[in-house]
N, CA and C atoms as a LAMMPS dump frame, in Angstrom:
ITEM: TIMESTEP
0
ITEM: NUMBER OF ATOMS
675
ITEM: BOX BOUNDS ff ff ff
-5.0000000000000000e+02 5.0000000000000000e+02
-5.0000000000000000e+02 5.0000000000000000e+02
-5.0000000000000000e+02 5.0000000000000000e+02
ITEM: ATOMS id mol type element x y z
1 1 1 N -286.542 169.092 -223.997
2 1 2 C -286.977 170.495 -223.669
3 1 3 C -287.73 171.405 -224.213
4 2 1 N -289.039 171.189 -223.94
5 2 2 C -290.512 172.051 -224.387
6 2 3 C -290.075 173.494 -223.825
7 3 1 N -291.38 173.953 -224.584
8 3 2 C -291.388 175.968 -223.944
9 3 3 C -291.599 175.948 -222.329
10 4 1 N -292.664 175.13 -222.278
11 4 2 C -292.931 175.079 -220.548
12 4 3 C -291.638 174.824 -220.046
13 5 1 N -290.667 173.696 -219.92
14 5 2 C -289.512 173.508 -219.056
15 5 3 C -288.762 174.775 -219.499
16 6 1 N -288.653 176.038 -220.519
17 6 2 C -287.868 176.913 -220.369
18 6 3 C -288.353 177.765 -219.76
19 7 1 N -289.431 178.221 -219.742
20 7 2 C -290.09 179.256 -218.979
21 7 3 C -290.146 179.021 -217.249
22 8 1 N -290.008 177.473 -216.823
23 8 2 C -289.935 176.904 -215.805
24 8 3 C -288.598 177.577 -215.098
25 9 1 N -287.559 177.176 -216.157
26 9 2 C -285.92 177.499 -216.023
27 9 3 C -285.757 178.838 -215.774
28 10 1 N -286.671 179.697 -216.509
29 10 2 C -286.261 181.297 -216.423
30 10 3 C -287.093 181.667 -215.395
31 11 1 N -287.996 180.928 -214.668
32 11 2 C -288.397 181.505 -213.358
33 11 3 C -287.557 180.96 -212.381
34 12 1 N -286.835 180.075 -212.381
35 12 2 C -285.881 179.987 -211.256
36 12 3 C -284.723 180.522 -211.344
37 13 1 N -284.344 181.285 -212.724
38 13 2 C -283.765 182.17 -212.731
39 13 3 C -283.859 183.29 -212.393
40 14 1 N -285.291 184.013 -212.616
41 14 2 C -285.295 185.127 -212.049
42 14 3 C -285.115 185.357 -210.917
43 15 1 N -285.587 184.343 -210.184
44 15 2 C -285.916 184.46 -208.318
45 15 3 C -284.14 184.531 -208.309
46 16 1 N -283.386 183.752 -209.013
47 16 2 C -281.943 183.286 -208.404
48 16 3 C -281.054 184.946 -208.579
49 17 1 N -281.275 185.336 -209.636
50 17 2 C -280.733 186.463 -209.871
51 17 3 C -281.262 187.543 -208.937
52 18 1 N -282.707 187.754 -209.001
53 18 2 C -283.058 188.527 -208.087
54 18 3 C -282.762 188.951 -206.564
55 19 1 N -282.582 187.575 -205.462
56 19 2 C -282.218 187.311 -204.202
57 19 3 C -280.711 187.579 -204.277
58 20 1 N -280.214 186.907 -205.409
59 20 2 C -278.333 187.038 -205.458
60 20 3 C -278.129 188.106 -205.508
61 21 1 N -278.191 189.219 -206.457
62 21 2 C -277.725 190.355 -206.666
63 21 3 C -278.398 191.902 -205.357
64 22 1 N -279.379 190.933 -205.023
65 22 2 C -279.972 191.945 -204.033
66 22 3 C -278.977 191.434 -202.251
67 23 1 N -278.4 190.168 -202.297
68 23 2 C -277.374 189.979 -201.611
69 23 3 C -276.297 191.37 -201.101
70 24 1 N -275.838 191.245 -202.961
71 24 2 C -274.984 192.109 -203.046
72 24 3 C -275.088 193.404 -203.028
73 25 1 N -276.258 194.175 -203.533
74 25 2 C -276.586 195.631 -202.743
75 25 3 C -276.727 195.35 -201.559
76 26 1 N -277.028 194.897 -200.718
77 26 2 C -277.125 195.124 -199.259
78 26 3 C -275.797 195.144 -198.582
79 27 1 N -274.916 194.158 -198.986
80 27 2 C -273.425 194.407 -198.794
81 27 3 C -272.826 195.675 -198.789
82 28 1 N -272.873 196.073 -200.358
83 28 2 C -272.269 197.172 -200.877
84 28 3 C -273.006 198.426 -200.259
85 29 1 N -274.045 198.582 -199.792
86 29 2 C -275.076 199.607 -198.702
87 29 3 C -274.373 199.582 -197.409
88 30 1 N -273.852 198.555 -196.842
89 30 2 C -273.284 198.795 -195.364
90 30 3 C -272.001 199.215 -195.808
91 31 1 N -271.348 199.355 -197.045
92 31 2 C -269.848 199.682 -196.992
93 31 3 C -269.962 201.025 -197.216
94 32 1 N -270.872 201.511 -198.092
95 32 2 C -271.058 203.157 -198.218
96 32 3 C -271.406 203.705 -197.056
97 33 1 N -272.222 203.004 -196.136
98 33 2 C -272.334 204.272 -194.485
99 33 3 C -271.211 203.952 -193.686
100 34 1 N -270.144 203.373 -193.998
101 34 2 C -269.045 202.979 -193.183
102 34 3 C -268.154 204.422 -193.586
103 35 1 N -267.867 204.993 -192.005
104 35 2 C -267.482 205.907 -192.165
105 35 3 C -265.775 206.099 -192.288
106 36 1 N -265.456 204.903 -192.006
107 36 2 C -263.871 204.568 -192.346
108 36 3 C -263.263 204.874 -193.864
109 37 1 N -264.513 204.772 -194.903
110 37 2 C -264.077 205.181 -196.293
111 37 3 C -264.297 206.437 -196
112 38 1 N -263.379 206.486 -197.317
113 38 2 C -263.375 208.353 -197.688
114 38 3 C -264.679 208.408 -198.253
115 39 1 N -265.132 209.781 -198.538
116 39 2 C -266.193 209.8 -199.455
117 39 3 C -266.088 209.691 -201.315
118 40 1 N -264.638 209.808 -201.067
119 40 2 C -264.565 209.489 -202.515
120 40 3 C -264.697 207.921 -203.009
121 41 1 N -264.527 207.058 -201.957
122 41 2 C -264.489 205.647 -202.659
123 41 3 C -266.089 205.045 -201.69
124 42 1 N -266.351 206.074 -201.048
125 42 2 C -268.237 205.661 -200.818
126 42 3 C -268.69 205.826 -202.033
127 43 1 N -268.229 207.013 -202.815
128 43 2 C -268.903 207.574 -204.054
129 43 3 C -269.097 206.325 -205.185
130 44 1 N -267.738 206.013 -205.013
131 44 2 C -267.579 204.207 -206.583
132 44 3 C -268.333 203.503 -205.644
133 45 1 N -268.455 203.162 -204.762
134 45 2 C -269.109 202.065 -203.773
135 45 3 C -270.848 202.446 -204.299
136 46 1 N -271.616 203.144 -204.534
137 46 2 C -272.546 203.938 -204.189
138 46 3 C -272.825 203.565 -205.945
139 47 1 N -272.025 204.014 -206.647
140 47 2 C -272.348 203.965 -208.266
141 47 3 C -272.27 202.151 -208.287
142 48 1 N -271.101 201.561 -207.875
143 48 2 C -271.435 200.025 -208.119
144 48 3 C -272.829 199.213 -207.401
145 49 1 N -273.088 199.914 -206.33
146 49 2 C -274.538 199.438 -205.815
147 49 3 C -275.313 199.643 -206.842
148 50 1 N -275.519 201.327 -207.238
149 50 2 C -276.373 201.812 -208.284
150 50 3 C -276.785 200.304 -209.179
151 51 1 N -275.445 199.989 -210.129
152 51 2 C -275.661 199.257 -211.229
153 51 3 C -276.079 197.866 -210.845
154 52 1 N -275.68 197.607 -209.745
155 52 2 C -276.154 195.744 -209.382
156 52 3 C -277.55 195.989 -208.776
157 53 1 N -278.057 197.138 -208.717
158 53 2 C -279.326 196.962 -208.117
159 53 3 C -280.186 196.967 -209.211
160 54 1 N -279.974 197.084 -210.369
161 54 2 C -280.645 197.263 -211.634
162 54 3 C -281.202 195.565 -211.992
163 55 1 N -279.902 194.757 -211.482
164 55 2 C -280.215 193.386 -211.871
165 55 3 C -281.651 192.967 -210.81
166 56 1 N -281.743 192.857 -209.852
167 56 2 C -283.195 192.341 -208.84
168 56 3 C -284.363 193.606 -209.207
169 57 1 N -283.99 194.595 -209.936
170 57 2 C -285.34 195.657 -210.746
171 57 3 C -285.948 194.869 -211.69
172 58 1 N -285.083 194.534 -212.836
173 58 2 C -285.277 193.7 -213.534
174 58 3 C -286.046 192.8 -213.674
175 59 1 N -285.245 191.447 -212.924
176 59 2 C -285.847 190.402 -212.293
177 59 3 C -287.065 190.627 -211.697
178 60 1 N -287.279 191.316 -210.887
179 60 2 C -288.547 191.8 -210.288
180 60 3 C -289.397 191.848 -211.066
181 61 1 N -289.376 192.815 -212.169
182 61 2 C -290.503 192.715 -213.251
183 61 3 C -290.551 191.381 -214.32
184 62 1 N -289.559 190.961 -214.358
185 62 2 C -289.696 189.545 -215.462
186 62 3 C -290.462 188.49 -214.563
187 63 1 N -290.664 188.492 -213.261
188 63 2 C -290.932 187.462 -212.774
189 63 3 C -292.223 187.226 -212.808
190 64 1 N -293.17 188.117 -212.92
191 64 2 C -294.701 188.196 -212.945
192 64 3 C -295.162 187.726 -214.514
193 65 1 N -294.31 188.125 -215.804
194 65 2 C -294.902 187.611 -216.827
195 65 3 C -294.319 186.343 -217.06
196 66 1 N -292.948 186.091 -216.684
197 66 2 C -292.684 184.67 -216.861
198 66 3 C -293.325 183.735 -215.436
199 67 1 N -294.045 183.633 -214.671
200 67 2 C -294.631 183.112 -213.66
201 67 3 C -296.216 182.962 -214.407
202 68 1 N -297.066 184.26 -215.483
203 68 2 C -298.339 184.094 -216.064
204 68 3 C -298.255 183.457 -216.985
205 69 1 N -297.155 183.239 -217.964
206 69 2 C -297 182.295 -218.821
207 69 3 C -297.232 180.922 -218.529
208 70 1 N -296.674 180.498 -217.417
209 70 2 C -296.26 179.009 -217.029
210 70 3 C -297.789 178.681 -216.675
211 71 1 N -298.244 179.72 -215.729
212 71 2 C -300.021 179.145 -215.089
213 71 3 C -300.883 179.509 -216.392
214 72 1 N -300.475 180.221 -217.5
215 72 2 C -301.329 180.06 -218.738
216 72 3 C -301.011 179.092 -219.248
217 73 1 N -300.307 178.435 -219.443
218 73 2 C -299.685 176.683 -220.208
219 73 3 C -300.578 175.669 -219.333
220 74 1 N -300.884 175.817 -218.008
221 74 2 C -301.119 174.841 -217.437
222 74 3 C -303.023 175.249 -217.046
223 75 1 N -303.038 176.248 -217.849
224 75 2 C -304.565 176.197 -217.71
225 75 3 C -305.293 176.723 -216.425
226 76 1 N -304.325 177.13 -215.72
227 76 2 C -305.075 177.918 -214.422
228 76 3 C -305.053 179.254 -214.201
229 77 1 N -305.248 179.742 -215.015
230 77 2 C -304.869 181.421 -215.071
231 77 3 C -305.729 182.066 -215.901
232 78 1 N -306.426 183.391 -215.577
233 78 2 C -307.454 183.813 -216.705
234 78 3 C -306.163 184.613 -217.706
235 79 1 N -305.234 184.894 -216.816
236 79 2 C -304.069 185.855 -218.362
237 79 3 C -303.543 185.006 -219.225
238 80 1 N -304.523 184.706 -220.258
239 80 2 C -303.933 184.206 -221.191
240 80 3 C -304.481 184.662 -222.719
241 81 1 N -303.517 184.213 -223.755
242 81 2 C -303.85 184.833 -224.999
243 81 3 C -303.462 186.308 -225.287
244 82 1 N -304.301 187.118 -225.525
245 82 2 C -304.253 188.567 -225.884
246 82 3 C -303.488 189.28 -224.671
247 83 1 N -304.221 188.638 -223.421
248 83 2 C -304.072 189.239 -221.867
249 83 3 C -302.171 189.217 -221.556
250 84 1 N -301.855 187.767 -222.049
251 84 2 C -300.951 187.382 -222.268
252 84 3 C -299.534 188.178 -222.262
253 85 1 N -299.733 188.482 -223.775
254 85 2 C -299.262 189.507 -224.737
255 85 3 C -299.094 190.878 -224.064
256 86 1 N -299.922 191.129 -223.92
257 86 2 C -300.008 192.603 -223.358
258 86 3 C -299.216 192.619 -222.088
259 87 1 N -299.326 191.51 -221.191
260 87 2 C -298.493 191.449 -220.036
261 87 3 C -297.054 191.732 -220.028
262 88 1 N -296.579 191.102 -221.236
263 88 2 C -295.129 191.047 -221.689
264 88 3 C -294.82 192.38 -222.193
265 89 1 N -295.765 192.8 -222.881
266 89 2 C -295.26 194.191 -223.373
267 89 3 C -295.162 194.937 -222.458
268 90 1 N -295.876 195.016 -221.42
269 90 2 C -295.983 196.097 -220.309
270 90 3 C -295.028 195.686 -219.129
271 91 1 N -294.49 194.409 -219.25
272 91 2 C -293.182 194.308 -218.488
273 91 3 C -291.826 194.692 -219.16
274 92 1 N -292.026 194.622 -220.551
275 92 2 C -290.586 195.336 -221.506
276 92 3 C -291.043 196.663 -221.018
277 93 1 N -291.947 197.199 -221.34
278 93 2 C -291.997 198.986 -220.976
279 93 3 C -291.688 198.973 -219.815
280 94 1 N -291.888 198.663 -218.983
281 94 2 C -291.597 199.274 -217.631
282 94 3 C -289.939 198.804 -217.526
283 95 1 N -289.465 197.861 -217.552
284 95 2 C -288.16 197.797 -217.704
285 95 3 C -287.362 198.801 -218.508
286 96 1 N -287.541 198.785 -219.725
287 96 2 C -286.968 200.186 -220.407
288 96 3 C -287.147 201.431 -219.308
289 97 1 N -288.249 201.745 -218.91
290 97 2 C -288.407 202.856 -217.894
291 97 3 C -287.349 202.446 -216.707
292 98 1 N -287.568 201.806 -216.184
293 98 2 C -286.119 201.244 -215.226
294 98 3 C -285.114 201.682 -215.79
295 99 1 N -284.488 201.182 -216.96
296 99 2 C -283.104 201.54 -217.458
297 99 3 C -283.247 203.208 -217.606
298 100 1 N -283.81 203.712 -218.156
299 100 2 C -284.08 204.778 -218.089
300 100 3 C -284.163 205.862 -216.674
301 101 1 N -284.506 205.137 -215.691
302 101 2 C -284.571 206.266 -214.205
303 101 3 C -282.816 205.993 -214.116
304 102 1 N -282.11 205.04 -214.229
305 102 2 C -280.836 204.724 -213.548
306 102 3 C -279.9 205.407 -214.925
307 103 1 N -280.153 205.78 -215.929
308 103 2 C -279.189 206.067 -217.346
309 103 3 C -279.681 207.766 -216.939
310 104 1 N -280.417 208.31 -216.449
311 104 2 C -280.44 209.63 -216.491
312 104 3 C -280.739 209.828 -214.733
313 105 1 N -279.848 209.306 -214.067
314 105 2 C -280.414 209.511 -212.967
315 105 3 C -279.954 211.18 -212.497
316 106 1 N -280.493 211.904 -211.667
317 106 2 C -279.966 212.809 -211.212
318 106 3 C -280.97 214.123 -211.988
319 107 1 N -281.403 213.606 -212.899
320 107 2 C -282.368 214.582 -213.671
321 107 3 C -283.751 214.889 -213.335
322 108 1 N -284.396 215.949 -213.624
323 108 2 C -285.55 215.922 -213.159
324 108 3 C -286.515 215.029 -214.675
325 109 1 N -286.212 214.66 -215.196
326 109 2 C -286.83 213.532 -216.105
327 109 3 C -286.958 212.007 -215.007
328 110 1 N -285.446 211.741 -214.39
329 110 2 C -285.683 210.902 -213.796
330 110 3 C -286.325 210.759 -212.616
331 111 1 N -286.353 211.679 -212.059
332 111 2 C -287.437 211.645 -210.741
333 111 3 C -288.812 211.861 -211.268
334 112 1 N -289.257 212.791 -212.109
335 112 2 C -290.58 212.552 -212.304
336 112 3 C -290.974 210.853 -212.347
337 113 1 N -289.865 209.839 -213.704
338 113 2 C -290.169 208.497 -213.888
339 113 3 C -290.355 207.92 -212.668
340 114 1 N -289.145 208.241 -211.352
341 114 2 C -289.321 207.478 -210.314
342 114 3 C -290.441 207.476 -209.559
343 115 1 N -291.212 208.705 -209.499
344 115 2 C -292.47 208.817 -208.671
345 115 3 C -293.376 207.762 -209.747
346 116 1 N -293.33 207.783 -210.622
347 116 2 C -294.429 207.166 -211.992
348 116 3 C -293.898 205.772 -211.386
349 117 1 N -292.797 205.264 -211.427
350 117 2 C -292.573 203.957 -211.073
351 117 3 C -293.23 203.656 -209.72
352 118 1 N -293.457 204.367 -208.755
353 118 2 C -294.015 204.328 -207.527
354 118 3 C -295.759 203.655 -207.48
355 119 1 N -295.509 205.097 -208.569
356 119 2 C -297.288 204.847 -208.525
357 119 3 C -297.932 203.473 -209.451
358 120 1 N -296.811 202.787 -210.405
359 120 2 C -296.92 201.385 -211.044
360 120 3 C -297.157 200.57 -209.885
361 121 1 N -296.067 200.863 -209.444
362 121 2 C -295.76 199.527 -208.371
363 121 3 C -297.136 199.731 -207.34
364 122 1 N -297.452 200.443 -206.919
365 122 2 C -298.694 200.35 -205.872
366 122 3 C -300.039 199.821 -206.668
367 123 1 N -300.03 200.436 -207.801
368 123 2 C -301.108 199.604 -208.79
369 123 3 C -301.148 198.646 -209.139
370 124 1 N -299.73 197.931 -208.935
371 124 2 C -299.299 196.521 -209.215
372 124 3 C -299.565 195.631 -208.18
373 125 1 N -299.378 195.806 -206.875
374 125 2 C -300.002 195.402 -205.791
375 125 3 C -301.556 195.398 -205.646
376 126 1 N -301.957 196.085 -206.138
377 126 2 C -303.069 196.063 -206.012
378 126 3 C -303.915 194.933 -206.997
379 127 1 N -303.291 195.008 -208.36
380 127 2 C -303.462 194.056 -209.105
381 127 3 C -303.387 192.522 -208.741
382 128 1 N -301.941 192.566 -207.947
383 128 2 C -301.667 191.015 -207.63
384 128 3 C -302.81 190.823 -206.617
385 129 1 N -303.223 191.452 -205.339
386 129 2 C -303.531 191.141 -203.93
387 129 3 C -305.454 190.972 -204.406
388 130 1 N -305.884 191.781 -204.955
389 130 2 C -307.572 191.812 -204.798
390 130 3 C -307.682 190.439 -205.673
391 131 1 N -307.464 190.158 -206.992
392 131 2 C -307.856 188.805 -207.146
393 131 3 C -307.411 187.529 -206.514
394 132 1 N -306.13 187.853 -206.171
395 132 2 C -305.398 186.283 -205.271
396 132 3 C -306.156 186.165 -204.009
397 133 1 N -306.766 187.614 -203.249
398 133 2 C -307.897 187.514 -202.149
399 133 3 C -309.31 187.148 -202.353
400 134 1 N -309.942 187.165 -203.789
401 134 2 C -311.248 186.804 -204.225
402 134 3 C -311.375 185.175 -204.596
403 135 1 N -309.857 184.794 -204.892
404 135 2 C -309.843 183.327 -205.319
405 135 3 C -309.899 182.974 -203.942
406 136 1 N -309.203 183.255 -203.512
407 136 2 C -308.996 182.344 -201.974
408 136 3 C -310.46 182.441 -200.905
409 137 1 N -311.33 183.243 -201.625
410 137 2 C -312.679 183.894 -201.079
411 137 3 C -313.464 182.547 -201.854
412 138 1 N -312.87 182.168 -202.942
413 138 2 C -313.998 180.951 -203.725
414 138 3 C -314.512 181.76 -204.951
415 139 1 N -314.381 183.126 -204.948
416 139 2 C -315.008 183.976 -206.171
417 139 3 C -314.032 184.182 -207.272
418 140 1 N -312.806 183.382 -207.863
419 140 2 C -312.163 183.669 -208.408
420 140 3 C -311.06 184.858 -209.034
421 141 1 N -310.851 185.291 -209.708
422 141 2 C -310.441 184.375 -210.876
423 141 3 C -309.422 182.572 -211.118
424 142 1 N -308.732 182.832 -209.933
425 142 2 C -307.777 181.839 -210.134
426 142 3 C -308.126 180.77 -209.874
427 143 1 N -307.951 179.428 -210.094
428 143 2 C -308.431 178.087 -210.305
429 143 3 C -307.986 177.245 -209.089
430 144 1 N -307.121 177.536 -208.824
431 144 2 C -306.16 176.657 -207.211
432 144 3 C -306.122 177.735 -206.523
433 145 1 N -305.716 176.618 -205.276
434 145 2 C -305.427 177.286 -203.839
435 145 3 C -303.859 177.737 -203.698
436 146 1 N -303.053 177.102 -204.536
437 146 2 C -301.704 177.268 -204.691
438 146 3 C -301.42 178.825 -205.053
439 147 1 N -301.795 179.131 -205.95
440 147 2 C -301.46 179.97 -206.979
441 147 3 C -301.969 181.368 -206.236
442 148 1 N -303.258 181.452 -206.219
443 148 2 C -303.388 183.041 -205.303
444 148 3 C -302.259 182.712 -204.178
445 149 1 N -302.335 182.072 -203.474
446 149 2 C -301.491 182.19 -201.734
447 149 3 C -300.078 182.872 -202.558
448 150 1 N -299.346 182.01 -203.86
449 150 2 C -297.779 182.573 -204.134
450 150 3 C -297.821 183.678 -205.004
451 151 1 N -299.387 184.051 -204.982
452 151 2 C -299.164 185.624 -205.859
453 151 3 C -299.403 186.328 -204.458
454 152 1 N -299.942 186.007 -203.742
455 152 2 C -300.024 187.069 -202.568
456 152 3 C -298.639 187.151 -201.675
457 153 1 N -297.732 186.091 -201.647
458 153 2 C -296.02 186.226 -201.156
459 153 3 C -295.326 186.806 -202.237
460 154 1 N -295.774 186.938 -203.572
461 154 2 C -294.977 187.374 -204.363
462 154 3 C -295.053 188.837 -204.077
463 155 1 N -296.102 189.298 -203.621
464 155 2 C -296.954 190.582 -203.455
465 155 3 C -296.461 191.331 -202.545
466 156 1 N -295.864 190.192 -201.364
467 156 2 C -295.532 190.818 -200.126
468 156 3 C -293.829 191.129 -200.575
469 157 1 N -293.234 190.442 -201.043
470 157 2 C -291.741 191.153 -201.933
471 157 3 C -291.741 192.066 -202.436
472 158 1 N -292.937 192.646 -203.057
473 158 2 C -293.101 193.779 -204.068
474 158 3 C -293.205 194.544 -202.857
475 159 1 N -294.232 194.523 -201.549
476 159 2 C -294.419 195.807 -200.948
477 159 3 C -293.019 195.963 -200.213
478 160 1 N -292.492 194.573 -199.759
479 160 2 C -290.974 195.197 -199.393
480 160 3 C -290.259 195.681 -199.941
481 161 1 N -290.114 195.759 -201.154
482 161 2 C -288.849 196.912 -202.577
483 161 3 C -290.098 198.308 -202.008
484 162 1 N -291.121 198.072 -202.139
485 162 2 C -291.584 199.841 -202.016
486 162 3 C -291.268 200.43 -200.498
487 163 1 N -291.363 199.309 -199.416
488 163 2 C -290.909 199.94 -197.91
489 163 3 C -289.575 200.338 -198.127
490 164 1 N -288.501 199.277 -198.872
491 164 2 C -287.507 199.781 -199.205
492 164 3 C -287.201 201.636 -199.985
493 165 1 N -287.671 201.377 -200.636
494 165 2 C -287.724 202.916 -201.417
495 165 3 C -288.124 203.716 -200.679
496 166 1 N -289.324 203.664 -199.628
497 166 2 C -289.765 204.873 -198.735
498 166 3 C -288.619 205.044 -197.657
499 167 1 N -288.441 203.84 -196.769
500 167 2 C -287.298 204.113 -195.77
501 167 3 C -285.89 204.738 -196.339
502 168 1 N -285.388 204.137 -197.928
503 168 2 C -284.318 204.695 -197.979
504 168 3 C -283.962 206.097 -198.511
505 169 1 N -285.661 206.822 -198.867
506 169 2 C -285.424 207.997 -199.59
507 169 3 C -284.424 208.974 -198.583
508 170 1 N -284.615 209.56 -197.304
509 170 2 C -283.755 210.385 -196.549
510 170 3 C -281.789 209.82 -196.848
511 171 1 N -281.644 208.913 -197.286
512 171 2 C -280.342 208.734 -197.736
513 171 3 C -279.513 209.442 -198.795
514 172 1 N -280.26 209.924 -199.736
515 172 2 C -279.655 210.114 -200.942
516 172 3 C -279.592 211.854 -200.405
517 173 1 N -280.285 212.719 -199.878
518 173 2 C -279.922 213.727 -199.184
519 173 3 C -278.586 213.878 -198.464
520 174 1 N -278.399 213.062 -197.49
521 174 2 C -277.667 212.729 -196.73
522 174 3 C -276.034 212.485 -197.507
523 175 1 N -276.224 212.082 -198.353
524 175 2 C -274.88 211.562 -198.94
525 175 3 C -274.727 213.014 -199.882
526 176 1 N -275.988 213.487 -200.363
527 176 2 C -274.974 214.558 -200.973
528 176 3 C -274.72 215.565 -200.049
529 177 1 N -274.901 215.592 -198.696
530 177 2 C -274.195 216.178 -198.217
531 177 3 C -272.945 216.149 -197.467
532 178 1 N -272.772 214.581 -197.861
533 178 2 C -271.467 214.248 -197.499
534 178 3 C -270.343 214.36 -198.339
535 179 1 N -270.849 214.723 -199.953
536 179 2 C -270.06 214.674 -201.067
537 179 3 C -269.942 216.162 -201.033
538 180 1 N -270.492 217.228 -200.651
539 180 2 C -270.69 218.749 -200.998
540 180 3 C -270.029 219.217 -199.368
541 181 1 N -270.194 218.678 -198.01
542 181 2 C -269.797 219.222 -197.021
543 181 3 C -268.36 218.238 -196.319
544 182 1 N -268.559 217.344 -196.646
545 182 2 C -267.996 216.062 -195.884
546 182 3 C -268.837 215.632 -194.781
547 183 1 N -268.146 214.433 -194.269
548 183 2 C -268.442 213.629 -193.193
549 183 3 C -269.056 214.565 -192.112
550 184 1 N -269.812 214.141 -191.427
551 184 2 C -270.517 214.923 -189.513
552 184 3 C -270.952 213.693 -189.194
553 185 1 N -271.514 213.74 -187.685
554 185 2 C -272.071 213.37 -187.245
555 185 3 C -273.481 212.983 -187.629
556 186 1 N -274.059 214.359 -188.056
557 186 2 C -275.346 214.213 -188.224
558 186 3 C -275.73 213.273 -190.086
559 187 1 N -274.405 213.755 -190.939
560 187 2 C -274.764 212.947 -191.88
561 187 3 C -274.403 211.438 -191.918
562 188 1 N -273.605 210.828 -190.766
563 188 2 C -273.17 209.503 -190.703
564 188 3 C -274.578 208.937 -189.831
565 189 1 N -275.191 209.689 -188.898
566 189 2 C -276.696 209.238 -188.56
567 189 3 C -277.744 208.672 -189.285
568 190 1 N -277.938 209.93 -190.135
569 190 2 C -278.875 209.64 -190.972
570 190 3 C -278.805 208.859 -192.205
571 191 1 N -277.352 208.245 -192.53
572 191 2 C -277.273 207.67 -193.588
573 191 3 C -277.696 206.179 -193.058
574 192 1 N -277.074 205.771 -191.979
575 192 2 C -276.694 204.498 -190.799
576 192 3 C -278.431 204.178 -190.497
577 193 1 N -279.064 205.536 -190.371
578 193 2 C -280.498 205.202 -189.914
579 193 3 C -281.168 204.678 -190.911
580 194 1 N -280.91 205.721 -191.553
581 194 2 C -281.798 204.922 -193.817
582 194 3 C -281.642 203.598 -193.798
583 195 1 N -280.53 203.166 -193.915
584 195 2 C -280.064 201.407 -193.756
585 195 3 C -280.634 200.534 -192.859
586 196 1 N -281.026 201.365 -191.582
587 196 2 C -281.322 200.333 -190.357
588 196 3 C -282.584 199.958 -190.966
589 197 1 N -283.465 201.533 -191.208
590 197 2 C -284.747 201.014 -191.491
591 197 3 C -285.088 200.064 -192.649
592 198 1 N -284.206 200.015 -193.764
593 198 2 C -284.738 199.418 -194.649
594 198 3 C -284.182 197.917 -194.596
595 199 1 N -283.535 197.509 -193.633
596 199 2 C -283.271 196.161 -193.4
597 199 3 C -283.764 195.023 -193.128
598 200 1 N -285.165 195.78 -192.471
599 200 2 C -286.37 194.711 -192.081
600 200 3 C -287.218 194.034 -193.446
601 201 1 N -287.313 195.309 -194.087
602 201 2 C -287.807 195.376 -195.363
603 201 3 C -286.96 194.162 -196.441
604 202 1 N -285.361 194.448 -196.417
605 202 2 C -284.855 193.561 -197.092
606 202 3 C -284.8 192.132 -196.777
607 203 1 N -284.778 191.503 -195.749
608 203 2 C -285.146 190.593 -195.047
609 203 3 C -286.305 189.786 -195.556
610 204 1 N -287.237 190.853 -195.64
611 204 2 C -288.703 190.504 -196.266
612 204 3 C -288.709 189.874 -197.336
613 205 1 N -287.955 190.599 -198.238
614 205 2 C -288.071 190.233 -199.898
615 205 3 C -287.198 188.799 -199.382
616 206 1 N -286.278 188.433 -198.856
617 206 2 C -285.825 187.202 -198.948
618 206 3 C -286.663 186.09 -198.471
619 207 1 N -287.372 186.439 -197.305
620 207 2 C -288.021 185.337 -196.73
621 207 3 C -289.408 185.248 -197.658
622 208 1 N -289.87 186.316 -198.113
623 208 2 C -291.021 185.981 -199.094
624 208 3 C -290.664 185.299 -200.395
625 209 1 N -289.774 185.153 -200.96
626 209 2 C -288.889 184.853 -202.123
627 209 3 C -288.736 183.585 -201.723
628 210 1 N -288.486 182.987 -200.528
629 210 2 C -287.841 181.609 -200.241
630 210 3 C -289.257 180.527 -199.954
631 211 1 N -290.117 182.065 -199.522
632 211 2 C -291.591 180.376 -199.106
633 211 3 C -292.098 180.561 -200.552
634 212 1 N -292.347 181.659 -201.348
635 212 2 C -292.893 181.383 -202.63
636 212 3 C -292.224 180.282 -203.679
637 213 1 N -290.645 180.499 -203.452
638 213 2 C -289.756 179.501 -204.394
639 213 3 C -290.375 177.876 -203.749
640 214 1 N -290.512 177.519 -202.058
641 214 2 C -290.875 176.152 -201.386
642 214 3 C -292.246 176.21 -202.061
643 215 1 N -293.224 176.718 -202.129
644 215 2 C -294.713 176.595 -202.752
645 215 3 C -294.377 176.19 -204.083
646 216 1 N -293.992 176.67 -204.61
647 216 2 C -293.799 176.518 -206.281
648 216 3 C -293.279 175.056 -206.398
649 217 1 N -292.589 174.472 -205.693
650 217 2 C -292.086 173.531 -205.658
651 217 3 C -292.729 172.584 -205.252
652 218 1 N -293.596 172.602 -204.379
653 218 2 C -293.879 171.445 -203.489
654 218 3 C -295.597 171.683 -203.426
655 219 1 N -296.187 172.531 -204.197
656 219 2 C -297.393 172.722 -204.245
657 219 3 C -298.541 171.646 -204.694
658 220 1 N -297.927 170.614 -205.539
659 220 2 C -298.963 169.348 -205.752
660 220 3 C -298.771 168.502 -204.46
661 221 1 N -297.433 168.639 -203.324
662 221 2 C -297.629 167.972 -202.357
663 221 3 C -298.312 168.538 -200.928
664 222 1 N -298.533 169.772 -201.352
665 222 2 C -299.195 170.574 -199.917
666 222 3 C -300.815 170.638 -200.864
667 223 1 N -301.067 171.087 -201.519
668 223 2 C -302.482 171.029 -202.407
669 223 3 C -303.084 169.75 -203.284
670 224 1 N -302.479 169.053 -203.459
671 224 2 C -302.657 167.693 -204.229
672 224 3 C -303.037 168.332 -205.821
673 225 1 N -302.308 169.548 -206.146
674 225 2 C -302.349 169.874 -207.821
675 225 3 C -301.453 171.068 -208.066
């Protein structure tokens, strides 16, 4: 097994742990909004959910540098040499920031980092989408047809993650009322509504991830390269 094989394995594992853990988060979220459980039980479930949710967050941030390394080794990506090292450094720093957000949850520092994280994700989306579209239009920088398509699919999954964050934002305030004031129809409705609005984006992540994995495994058959 050479380094390319190792990175192929890592590429598969990032997808497995990303989507697999995401399924656990989704199931736990449905339990948290279930009014049959006591507020204390739901608080424990939410803490478990938050911990499990860090796994897909880390995997998302690792997927791009691992994929970029595979593409660089194949000679089909402009991200090579020093640029590839910078991608890995940026991903590592972003993972540390994600850990800080989780570790300092509820503090002003965590809230500031969360806003900064959202800005980074939007900038990351632009950095993924723009060169992929220009490559499909024949202007580069990617040298194959399948790689920019795969990048666009990955960007779709990232965009769904942003959608989940935005639609799920009202849940936090509603859950805070649950813990301080107890259950009420308004609180339960707000929590359930937040989850319902996030569901299409959750399913979107699974669909985009599945299609991306299929393309990665079958690009030679589909595109001849």
